[in-house]
C-alpha positions as a Markdown table, in Angstrom:
| # | Residue | x | y | z |
|---|---|---|---|---|
| 1 | Unk | 73.3 | -40.1 | -67.1 |
| 2 | Unk | 70.1 | -38.2 | -67.8 |
| 3 | Unk | 69.1 | -37.0 | -71.1 |
| 4 | Unk | 68.7 | -33.3 | -72.0 |
| 5 | Unk | 65.5 | -31.9 | -70.7 |
| 6 | Unk | 65.4 | -34.1 | -67.6 |
| 7 | Unk | 65.8 | -32.6 | -64.2 |
| 8 | Unk | 69.3 | -32.7 | -62.9 |
| 9 | Unk | 70.0 | -32.4 | -59.1 |
| 10 | Unk | 72.9 | -30.2 | -59.5 |
| 11 | Unk | 74.5 | -28.1 | -56.9 |
| 12 | Unk | 73.0 | -25.0 | -58.5 |
| 13 | Unk | 69.3 | -26.3 | -58.1 |
| 14 | Unk | 69.9 | -27.2 | -54.4 |
| 15 | Unk | 71.4 | -23.7 | -53.7 |
| 16 | Unk | 68.4 | -22.3 | -55.5 |
| 17 | Unk | 65.8 | -24.1 | -53.2 |
| 18 | Unk | 67.6 | -23.4 | -50.0 |
| 19 | Unk | 66.6 | -19.8 | -49.5 |
| 20 | Unk | 62.9 | -20.7 | -50.1 |
| 21 | Unk | 62.9 | -23.4 | -47.4 |
| 22 | Unk | 64.7 | -21.1 | -45.0 |
| 23 | Unk | 62.2 | -18.4 | -45.7 |
| 24 | Unk | 59.4 | -20.7 | -44.9 |
| 25 | Unk | 61.0 | -21.7 | -41.6 |
| 26 | Unk | 61.6 | -18.0 | -40.7 |
| 27 | Unk | 58.1 | -17.1 | -41.6 |
| 28 | Unk | 56.7 | -19.9 | -39.4 |
| 29 | Unk | 58.9 | -18.7 | -36.5 |
| 30 | Unk | 57.6 | -15.2 | -37.0 |
| 31 | Unk | 54.0 | -16.3 | -37.0 |
| 32 | Unk | 54.6 | -18.4 | -33.9 |
| 33 | Unk | 56.3 | -15.6 | -32.1 |
| 34 | Unk | 53.6 | -13.1 | -33.0 |
| 35 | Unk | 51.0 | -15.7 | -31.8 |
| 36 | Unk | 52.8 | -16.1 | -28.5 |
| 37 | Unk | 53.0 | -12.3 | -28.0 |
| 38 | Unk | 49.2 | -11.9 | -28.8 |
| 39 | Unk | 48.4 | -14.8 | -26.5 |
| 40 | Unk | 50.3 | -13.3 | -23.6 |
| 41 | Unk | 48.8 | -9.9 | -24.2 |
| 42 | Unk | 45.3 | -11.3 | -24.3 |
| 43 | Unk | 45.8 | -13.3 | -21.2 |
| 44 | Unk | 47.0 | -10.2 | -19.3 |
| 45 | Unk | 44.1 | -8.2 | -20.6 |
| 46 | Unk | 41.6 | -10.9 | -19.6 |
| 47 | Unk | 43.1 | -11.1 | -16.1 |
| 48 | Unk | 42.9 | -7.3 | -15.8 |
| 49 | Unk | 39.3 | -7.3 | -17.1 |
| 50 | Unk | 38.1 | -9.8 | -14.6 |
| 51 | Unk | 40.0 | -8.2 | -11.8 |
| 52 | Unk | 38.5 | -4.8 | -12.6 |
| 53 | Unk | 34.9 | -6.0 | -13.1 |
| 54 | Unk | 34.2 | -6.7 | -9.4 |
| 55 | Unk | 35.6 | -3.4 | -8.5 |
| 56 | Unk | 33.4 | -1.7 | -11.1 |
| 57 | Unk | 30.3 | -3.6 | -9.8 |
| 58 | Unk | 31.2 | -2.6 | -6.2 |
| 59 | Unk | 31.5 | 1.1 | -7.3 |
| 60 | Unk | 28.3 | 0.9 | -9.2 |
| 61 | Unk | 26.4 | -0.7 | -6.3 |
| 62 | Unk | 27.7 | 1.9 | -3.9 |
| 63 | Unk | 26.6 | 4.7 | -6.2 |
| 64 | Unk | 23.2 | 3.2 | -6.5 |
| 65 | Unk | 23.0 | 2.7 | -2.7 |
| 66 | Unk | 24.0 | 6.3 | -2.2 |
| 67 | Unk | 21.3 | 7.4 | -4.6 |
| 68 | Unk | 18.6 | 5.4 | -2.9 |
| 69 | Unk | 19.8 | 6.6 | 0.5 |
| 70 | Unk | 19.5 | 10.3 | -0.4 |
| 71 | Unk | 16.4 | 12.4 | 0.0 |
| 72 | Unk | 15.2 | 15.0 | -2.4 |
| 73 | Unk | 17.7 | 17.5 | -1.3 |
| 74 | Unk | 20.6 | 15.0 | -1.7 |
| 75 | Unk | 21.2 | 14.4 | 2.0 |
| 76 | Unk | 22.3 | 10.9 | 2.9 |
| 77 | Unk | 19.8 | 9.0 | 5.1 |
| 78 | Unk | 22.4 | 6.5 | 6.3 |
| 79 | Unk | 19.8 | 3.7 | 6.0 |
| 80 | Unk | 19.9 | 0.4 | 4.0 |
| 81 | Unk | 16.5 | 0.5 | 2.3 |
| 82 | Unk | 16.5 | -3.2 | 1.7 |
| 83 | Unk | 17.4 | -4.3 | 5.3 |
| 84 | Unk | 14.9 | -6.2 | 7.4 |
| 85 | Unk | 15.0 | -3.3 | 9.9 |
| 86 | Unk | 13.6 | -0.8 | 7.3 |
| 87 | Unk | 11.0 | -3.5 | 6.2 |
| 88 | Unk | 9.8 | -4.0 | 9.8 |
| 89 | Unk | 10.0 | -0.4 | 11.0 |
| 90 | Unk | 9.9 | 2.2 | 8.2 |
| 91 | Unk | 11.5 | 5.4 | 9.4 |
| 92 | Unk | 10.6 | 7.6 | 6.5 |
| 93 | Unk | 6.8 | 8.3 | 5.9 |
| 94 | Unk | 7.2 | 10.0 | 2.6 |
| 95 | Unk | 7.2 | 7.5 | -0.2 |
| 96 | Unk | 6.4 | 7.3 | -3.9 |
| 97 | Unk | 3.8 | 4.5 | -3.6 |
| 98 | Unk | 0.3 | 5.0 | -5.1 |
| 99 | Unk | -2.6 | 4.2 | -2.9 |
| 100 | Unk | -3.1 | 0.8 | -4.7 |
| 101 | Unk | 0.6 | 0.0 | -4.1 |
| 102 | Unk | 0.4 | 1.2 | -0.5 |
| 103 | Unk | -2.7 | -0.8 | 0.3 |
| 104 | Unk | -1.2 | -4.0 | -1.3 |
| 105 | Unk | 2.1 | -3.5 | 0.7 |
| 106 | Unk | 0.2 | -2.9 | 4.0 |
| 107 | Unk | -2.0 | -5.9 | 3.5 |
| 108 | Unk | 0.9 | -8.3 | 3.6 |
| 109 | Unk | 0.4 | -10.7 | 6.5 |
| 110 | Unk | 3.2 | -13.3 | 7.3 |
| 111 | Unk | 2.1 | -16.9 | 7.7 |
| 112 | Unk | 4.8 | -17.5 | 10.2 |
| 113 | Unk | 3.5 | -16.6 | 13.6 |
| 114 | Unk | 6.9 | -16.0 | 15.2 |
| 115 | Unk | 8.5 | -12.7 | 14.5 |
| 116 | Unk | 12.1 | -12.4 | 13.6 |
| 117 | Unk | 12.6 | -9.8 | 16.3 |
| 118 | Unk | 11.4 | -9.2 | 19.8 |
| 119 | Unk | 8.1 | -7.5 | 19.1 |
| 120 | Unk | 6.8 | -4.9 | 21.5 |
| 121 | Unk | 3.3 | -4.1 | 20.5 |
| 122 | Unk | 2.7 | -0.4 | 19.6 |
| 123 | Unk | -0.3 | 1.9 | 19.6 |
| 124 | Unk | -0.5 | 3.9 | 16.3 |
| 125 | Unk | -2.0 | 7.4 | 17.0 |
| 126 | Unk | -3.4 | 8.6 | 13.7 |
| 127 | Unk | -4.4 | 12.3 | 13.5 |
| 128 | Unk | -6.8 | 13.3 | 10.7 |
| 129 | Unk | -6.8 | 17.1 | 10.5 |
| 130 | Unk | -7.7 | 19.9 | 8.3 |
| 131 | Unk | -4.5 | 21.8 | 9.0 |
| 132 | Unk | -2.7 | 22.7 | 12.2 |
| 133 | Unk | -2.7 | 20.8 | 15.5 |
| 134 | Unk | -3.9 | 23.5 | 17.9 |
| 135 | Unk | -3.5 | 21.1 | 20.9 |
| 136 | Unk | -0.1 | 19.9 | 19.8 |
| 137 | Unk | 1.6 | 21.0 | 23.1 |
| 138 | Unk | -0.8 | 18.9 | 25.2 |
| 139 | Unk | -0.1 | 15.8 | 23.0 |
| 140 | Unk | 3.6 | 16.4 | 23.2 |
| 141 | Unk | 3.3 | 16.4 | 27.0 |
| 142 | Unk | 1.2 | 13.2 | 26.8 |
| 143 | Unk | 4.1 | 11.4 | 24.9 |
| 144 | Unk | 6.9 | 13.1 | 26.8 |
| 145 | Unk | 9.2 | 10.6 | 28.5 |
| 146 | Unk | 7.3 | 7.5 | 27.2 |
| 147 | Unk | 8.9 | 4.5 | 25.6 |
| 148 | Unk | 9.2 | 5.2 | 21.8 |
| 149 | Unk | 8.9 | 1.5 | 21.2 |
| 150 | Unk | 5.3 | 1.6 | 22.4 |
| 151 | Unk | 3.8 | 4.1 | 20.1 |
| 152 | Unk | 4.0 | 5.7 | 16.6 |
| 153 | Unk | 2.4 | 8.9 | 15.2 |
| 154 | Unk | 0.9 | 9.6 | 11.9 |
| 155 | Unk | -0.7 | 12.9 | 10.6 |
| 156 | Unk | -2.9 | 13.3 | 7.6 |
| 157 | Unk | -4.1 | 16.8 | 6.8 |
| 158 | Unk | -5.7 | 18.6 | 3.8 |
| 159 | Unk | -3.6 | 18.6 | 0.6 |
| 160 | Unk | -1.0 | 21.4 | 0.4 |
| 161 | Unk | -0.7 | 21.8 | 4.2 |
| 162 | Unk | 2.7 | 21.2 | 5.7 |
| 163 | Unk | 2.9 | 20.5 | 9.4 |
| 164 | Unk | 5.6 | 22.7 | 10.9 |
| 165 | Unk | 7.1 | 21.6 | 14.2 |
| 166 | Unk | 10.4 | 21.6 | 15.9 |
| 167 | Unk | 12.8 | 18.8 | 15.0 |
| 168 | Unk | 12.7 | 17.8 | 18.7 |
| 169 | Unk | 8.9 | 17.2 | 18.5 |
| 170 | Unk | 7.5 | 13.7 | 18.4 |
| 171 | Unk | 5.4 | 15.0 | 15.5 |
| 172 | Unk | 8.5 | 15.9 | 13.4 |
| 173 | Unk | 8.3 | 14.2 | 10.0 |
| 174 | Unk | 5.2 | 12.2 | 10.9 |
| 175 | Unk | 3.0 | 13.6 | 8.2 |
| 176 | Unk | 1.9 | 11.4 | 5.3 |
| 177 | Unk | 0.7 | 12.6 | 1.8 |
| 178 | Unk | -3.0 | 13.5 | 1.6 |
| 179 | Unk | -6.0 | 13.9 | -0.7 |
| 180 | Unk | -9.1 | 14.5 | 1.3 |
| 181 | Unk | -12.5 | 16.3 | 1.2 |
| 182 | Unk | -14.6 | 16.3 | 4.3 |
| 183 | Unk | -17.9 | 14.4 | 4.0 |
| 184 | Unk | -16.9 | 12.5 | 0.8 |
| 185 | Unk | -15.5 | 9.1 | 0.2 |
| 186 | Unk | -12.1 | 10.7 | 0.0 |
| 187 | Unk | -12.3 | 11.0 | 3.8 |
| 188 | Unk | -12.6 | 7.2 | 3.9 |
| 189 | Unk | -9.5 | 7.2 | 1.7 |
| 190 | Unk | -7.7 | 9.2 | 4.3 |
| 191 | Unk | -8.7 | 6.8 | 7.1 |
| 192 | Unk | -7.5 | 3.9 | 5.0 |
| 193 | Unk | -4.3 | 5.7 | 4.0 |
| 194 | Unk | -3.5 | 6.3 | 7.6 |
| 195 | Unk | -4.2 | 2.7 | 8.5 |
| 196 | Unk | -2.0 | 1.5 | 5.5 |
| 197 | Unk | 0.9 | 3.7 | 6.5 |
| 198 | Unk | 0.7 | 2.6 | 10.1 |
| 199 | Unk | 0.4 | -1.1 | 9.1 |
| 200 | Unk | 3.8 | -0.8 | 7.4 |
| 201 | Unk | 5.3 | -0.9 | 10.9 |
| 202 | Unk | 4.9 | -4.5 | 11.9 |
| 203 | Unk | 5.0 | -3.5 | 15.6 |
| 204 | Unk | 1.8 | -1.5 | 15.4 |
| 205 | Unk | -0.9 | -3.6 | 17.0 |
| 206 | Unk | -3.7 | -1.1 | 17.8 |
| 207 | Unk | -4.8 | 1.9 | 15.7 |
| 208 | Unk | -6.7 | 4.9 | 17.0 |
| 209 | Unk | -8.1 | 7.7 | 14.8 |
| 210 | Unk | -8.1 | 11.1 | 16.4 |
| 211 | Unk | -9.0 | 14.6 | 15.2 |
| 212 | Unk | -7.2 | 17.9 | 15.7 |
| 213 | Unk | -9.8 | 18.7 | 18.5 |
| 214 | Unk | -9.1 | 15.6 | 20.5 |
| 215 | Unk | -7.5 | 15.4 | 23.9 |
| 216 | Unk | -6.4 | 12.4 | 26.0 |
| 217 | Unk | -8.3 | 11.9 | 29.2 |
| 218 | Unk | -5.7 | 9.6 | 30.8 |
| 219 | Unk | -1.9 | 9.3 | 30.9 |
| 220 | Unk | -0.1 | 7.3 | 28.2 |
| 221 | Unk | 0.5 | 4.2 | 30.4 |
| 222 | Unk | -3.2 | 4.0 | 31.2 |
| 223 | Unk | -4.2 | 4.4 | 27.5 |
| 224 | Unk | -1.6 | 1.9 | 26.4 |
| 225 | Unk | -2.5 | -0.8 | 28.8 |
| 226 | Unk | -6.2 | -0.4 | 28.1 |
| 227 | Unk | -5.8 | -0.7 | 24.3 |
| 228 | Unk | -3.1 | -3.4 | 24.2 |
| 229 | Unk | -5.0 | -5.5 | 26.7 |
| 230 | Unk | -8.3 | -5.4 | 24.9 |
| 231 | Unk | -9.7 | -8.5 | 23.1 |
| 232 | Unk | -12.0 | -6.3 | 21.1 |
| 233 | Unk | -11.8 | -3.4 | 18.6 |
| 234 | Unk | -13.7 | -0.2 | 19.5 |
| 235 | Unk | -15.9 | 0.8 | 16.5 |
| 236 | Unk | -19.3 | 2.3 | 17.1 |
| 237 | Unk | -21.8 | 0.4 | 14.9 |
| 238 | Unk | -25.6 | 0.8 | 15.3 |
| 239 | Unk | -28.8 | 0.8 | 13.3 |
| 240 | Unk | -30.3 | 4.3 | 13.2 |
| 241 | Unk | -33.8 | 4.0 | 11.6 |
| 242 | Unk | -34.3 | 7.8 | 11.7 |
| 243 | Unk | -33.7 | 10.1 | 8.7 |
| 244 | Unk | -30.2 | 10.7 | 10.1 |
| 245 | Unk | -29.4 | 7.0 | 9.6 |
| 246 | Unk | -31.5 | 5.8 | 6.6 |
| 247 | Unk | -33.0 | 8.9 | 5.1 |
| 248 | Unk | -31.7 | 12.0 | 3.4 |
| 249 | Unk | -29.8 | 10.1 | 0.8 |
| 250 | Unk | -27.9 | 7.9 | 3.3 |
| 251 | Unk | -28.7 | 4.4 | 2.1 |
| 252 | Unk | -28.9 | 3.6 | -1.6 |
| 253 | Unk | -30.9 | 0.6 | -2.7 |
| 254 | Unk | -28.5 | 0.0 | -5.6 |
| 255 | Unk | -26.1 | -1.4 | -2.9 |
| 256 | Unk | -28.2 | -4.6 | -2.8 |
| 257 | Unk | -27.8 | -7.5 | -2.7 |
| 258 | Unk | -24.3 | -7.1 | -1.2 |
| 259 | Unk | -25.4 | -4.5 | 1.4 |
| 260 | Unk | -29.0 | -4.9 | 2.5 |
| 261 | Unk | -30.9 | -2.3 | 4.4 |
| 262 | Unk | -30.9 | -4.6 | 7.4 |
| 263 | Unk | -27.0 | -4.6 | 7.3 |
| 264 | Unk | -26.8 | -0.8 | 7.0 |
| 265 | Unk | -25.0 | 0.7 | 10.1 |
| 266 | Unk | -24.0 | 4.1 | 11.3 |
| 267 | Unk | -21.3 | 5.1 | 13.8 |
| 268 | Unk | -18.7 | 7.6 | 14.9 |
| 269 | Unk | -15.7 | 7.7 | 12.5 |
| 270 | Unk | -13.3 | 8.1 | 15.4 |
| 271 | Unk | -12.5 | 4.4 | 15.7 |
| 272 | Unk | -10.0 | 2.2 | 17.4 |
| 273 | Unk | -9.1 | -1.2 | 16.1 |
| 274 | Unk | -6.7 | -4.1 | 16.3 |
| 275 | Unk | -4.2 | -5.0 | 13.5 |
| 276 | Unk | -6.3 | -7.9 | 12.1 |
| 277 | Unk | -9.3 | -5.6 | 11.4 |
| 278 | Unk | -7.1 | -2.8 | 10.1 |
| 279 | Unk | -5.6 | -5.2 | 7.5 |
| 280 | Unk | -9.1 | -6.2 | 6.4 |
| 281 | Unk | -10.2 | -2.6 | 6.0 |
| 282 | Unk | -7.2 | -1.8 | 3.8 |
| 283 | Unk | -7.6 | -5.0 | 1.9 |
| 284 | Unk | -11.2 | -4.5 | 1.0 |
| 285 | Unk | -12.0 | -3.4 | -2.5 |
| 286 | Unk | -15.5 | -4.9 | -3.1 |
| 287 | Unk | -17.5 | -3.0 | -0.5 |
| 288 | Unk | -15.3 | 0.1 | -0.7 |
| 289 | Unk | -16.1 | 0.4 | -4.4 |
| 290 | Unk | -19.8 | 0.0 | -3.6 |
| 291 | Unk | -19.6 | 2.9 | -1.3 |
| 292 | Unk | -17.5 | 4.9 | -3.8 |
| 293 | Unk | -20.2 | 4.4 | -6.4 |
| 294 | Unk | -23.4 | 4.8 | -4.5 |
| 295 | Unk | -22.5 | 6.7 | -1.3 |
| 296 | Unk | -22.5 | 10.3 | -2.4 |
| 297 | Unk | -21.5 | 13.2 | 0.0 |
| 298 | Unk | -25.0 | 13.4 | 1.5 |
| 299 | Unk | -24.5 | 9.7 | 2.5 |
| 300 | Unk | -21.6 | 10.5 | 4.7 |
| 301 | Unk | -19.5 | 7.4 | 3.9 |
| 302 | Unk | -17.1 | 8.1 | 6.8 |
| 303 | Unk | -20.0 | 7.4 | 9.2 |
| 304 | Unk | -21.3 | 4.3 | 7.4 |
| 305 | Unk | -18.5 | 2.4 | 5.6 |
| 306 | Unk | -16.5 | 0.9 | 8.5 |
| 307 | Unk | -19.5 | 0.4 | 10.8 |
| 308 | Unk | -21.4 | -1.5 | 8.0 |
| 309 | Unk | -18.3 | -3.5 | 7.0 |
| 310 | Unk | -17.8 | -4.7 | 10.6 |
| 311 | Unk | -21.5 | -5.5 | 10.9 |
| 312 | Unk | -21.2 | -7.8 | 7.8 |
| 313 | Unk | -18.1 | -9.7 | 8.9 |
| 314 | Unk | -16.5 | -8.8 | 12.2 |
| 315 | Unk | -19.4 | -8.1 | 14.7 |
| 316 | Unk | -18.2 | -10.5 | 17.4 |
| 317 | Unk | -14.7 | -9.1 | 17.6 |
| 318 | Unk | -16.0 | -5.5 | 18.1 |
| 319 | Unk | -17.0 | -3.9 | 21.4 |
| 320 | Unk | -19.5 | -1.8 | 19.4 |
| 321 | Unk | -18.6 | 1.4 | 21.1 |
| 322 | Unk | -16.2 | 4.2 | 20.8 |
| 323 | Unk | -13.4 | 5.2 | 23.2 |
| 324 | Unk | -13.7 | 8.9 | 22.2 |
| 325 | Unk | -16.2 | 11.0 | 24.0 |
| 326 | Unk | -18.3 | 13.7 | 22.3 |
| 327 | Unk | -21.3 | 15.7 | 23.6 |
| 328 | Unk | -24.4 | 15.5 | 21.4 |
| 329 | Unk | -26.7 | 16.7 | 24.2 |
| 330 | Unk | -27.5 | 20.0 | 22.4 |
| 331 | Unk | -29.4 | 18.2 | 19.7 |
| 332 | Unk | -27.7 | 20.1 | 16.9 |
| 333 | Unk | -26.2 | 18.7 | 13.7 |
| 334 | Unk | -22.8 | 19.2 | 15.3 |
| 335 | Unk | -21.5 | 18.3 | 18.8 |
| 336 | Unk | -20.8 | 20.7 | 21.5 |
| 337 | Unk | -17.5 | 22.5 | 21.5 |
| 338 | Unk | -15.5 | 23.1 | 24.7 |
| 339 | Unk | -13.5 | 26.3 | 25.2 |
| 340 | Unk | -11.3 | 27.7 | 27.9 |
| 341 | Unk | -14.3 | 28.6 | 30.2 |
| 342 | Unk | -15.3 | 25.0 | 30.3 |
| 343 | Unk | -12.0 | 23.6 | 31.5 |
| 344 | Unk | -12.0 | 22.8 | 35.2 |
| 345 | Unk | -10.9 | 19.9 | 37.3 |
| 346 | Unk | -14.5 | 18.9 | 37.8 |
| 347 | Unk | -15.2 | 19.1 | 34.1 |
| 348 | Unk | -12.4 | 16.7 | 33.2 |
| 349 | Unk | -13.5 | 14.3 | 35.9 |
| 350 | Unk | -17.1 | 14.5 | 34.5 |
| 351 | Unk | -15.9 | 13.4 | 31.1 |
| 352 | Unk | -14.1 | 10.4 | 32.6 |
| 353 | Unk | -17.1 | 9.4 | 34.8 |
| 354 | Unk | -20.1 | 10.5 | 32.8 |
| 355 | Unk | -22.4 | 7.7 | 34.0 |
| 356 | Unk | -22.1 | 5.7 | 30.8 |
| 357 | Unk | -22.2 | 2.0 | 31.2 |
| 358 | Unk | -19.7 | -0.1 | 29.2 |
| 359 | Unk | -17.9 | -3.4 | 29.3 |
| 360 | Unk | -14.2 | -4.2 | 28.8 |
| 361 | Unk | -13.2 | -7.7 | 27.7 |
| 362 | Unk | -16.8 | -8.7 | 28.3 |
| 363 | Unk | -16.8 | -7.5 | 31.9 |
| 364 | Unk | -18.2 | -4.3 | 33.5 |
| 365 | Unk | -15.7 | -1.5 | 33.4 |
| 366 | Unk | -15.4 | 1.9 | 35.0 |
| 367 | Unk | -13.2 | 3.4 | 32.3 |
| 368 | Unk | -15.2 | 3.9 | 29.0 |
| 369 | Unk | -13.6 | 6.8 | 27.3 |
| 370 | Unk | -9.9 | 7.4 | 26.8 |
| 371 | Unk | -10.2 | 10.5 | 24.6 |
| 372 | Unk | -12.6 | 13.4 | 24.1 |
| 373 | Unk | -13.1 | 15.7 | 21.2 |
| 374 | Unk | -14.3 | 19.1 | 20.1 |
| 375 | Unk | -11.9 | 21.2 | 22.2 |
| 376 | Unk | -11.4 | 24.8 | 21.0 |
| 377 | Unk | -7.8 | 26.1 | 20.7 |
| 378 | Unk | -8.5 | 28.4 | 23.6 |
| 379 | Unk | -8.7 | 25.3 | 25.9 |
| 380 | Unk | -5.1 | 24.6 | 25.5 |
| 381 | Unk | -3.7 | 26.7 | 28.2 |
| 382 | Unk | -6.1 | 25.7 | 31.0 |
| 383 | Unk | -5.6 | 22.0 | 29.9 |
| 384 | Unk | -1.8 | 22.4 | 30.3 |
| 385 | Unk | -2.3 | 23.8 | 33.7 |
| 386 | Unk | -4.4 | 20.8 | 34.8 |
| 387 | Unk | -2.5 | 18.1 | 32.9 |
| 388 | Unk | -0.1 | 17.1 | 35.7 |
| 389 | Unk | -2.8 | 17.2 | 38.5 |
| 390 | Unk | -5.8 | 15.7 | 36.7 |
| 391 | Unk | -4.6 | 14.0 | 33.6 |
| 392 | Unk | -1.4 | 12.7 | 35.3 |
| 393 | Unk | 1.0 | 13.7 | 32.6 |
């Protein structure tokens, strides 16, 4: 028997502790149930979240793709801009690249010799114009019915001019952005910009520069076979010791030692070259910057930069002649211009067979010129009348 003051396990004390124990058990059960409910809810949310995320990513990617495949007016171009097809053969000439970005992109050369596609070599026809193409209809007839996988067209005109042609024309949407001033180094920029844009198409193998006054002297099949079959480029490069070559502010002695007077060359700016040389012209910064610094407008960099560059590095691969005829017989500062009164069957034949001697692939050839320039807009109608009979297109 316990003394007074000692704890006594009476029925009353057990009854007193029982509700407290039961309360603890109930509380634990409540906490457990709440935890289970929260766990189930979280699991369901996580499953929903990860199920939704791929759908959201797909939607976001589709929205981005739609944005990239829209032009400035919001019209869908229906083209995957990251596809190999758009990399090999860009269909849209208008882009946001700066010249530096464009030249870097154009100078990419694959080490792997085999192409990932069946490559049909193209001829890039690059038109450098001040504005309109007055002989457009003759050129459209020249290209009419020809294999579009064998040629591409690029037009570079003065800033602000927009070439307006029918959407059925081969010249439709073939204009590239421009910044050019005749007789200055920016004219060389225009030539390099044309080359760079044309180089983006990996199928372009030959590159011919033409003016708005140029005409073809032969049909497309003849021109294509001649250029694609050549082992040389056709860039005029010669030493002119007269004042037109070395005097009148042409050569600047500050170009030495990189460009010596003995290396200084002159030539027609209307060139034709293969892909390898085109890449080197676009890639060059050293000699281009020398010309930009020391070749002022009176130096006429468009007549000296490429001829001199080829003399320095690529002489053996060059035929050292142009395939574009021009008449300097008048002895003036500008060549002769041909108008409607000059256009006859005999005249066209005389341009083809003008007595000039030339070689093709190191052998004597009877075809020396493929194009001729300085034709007045009035010459268009008689040229169209003679095209099928004489020009064979």
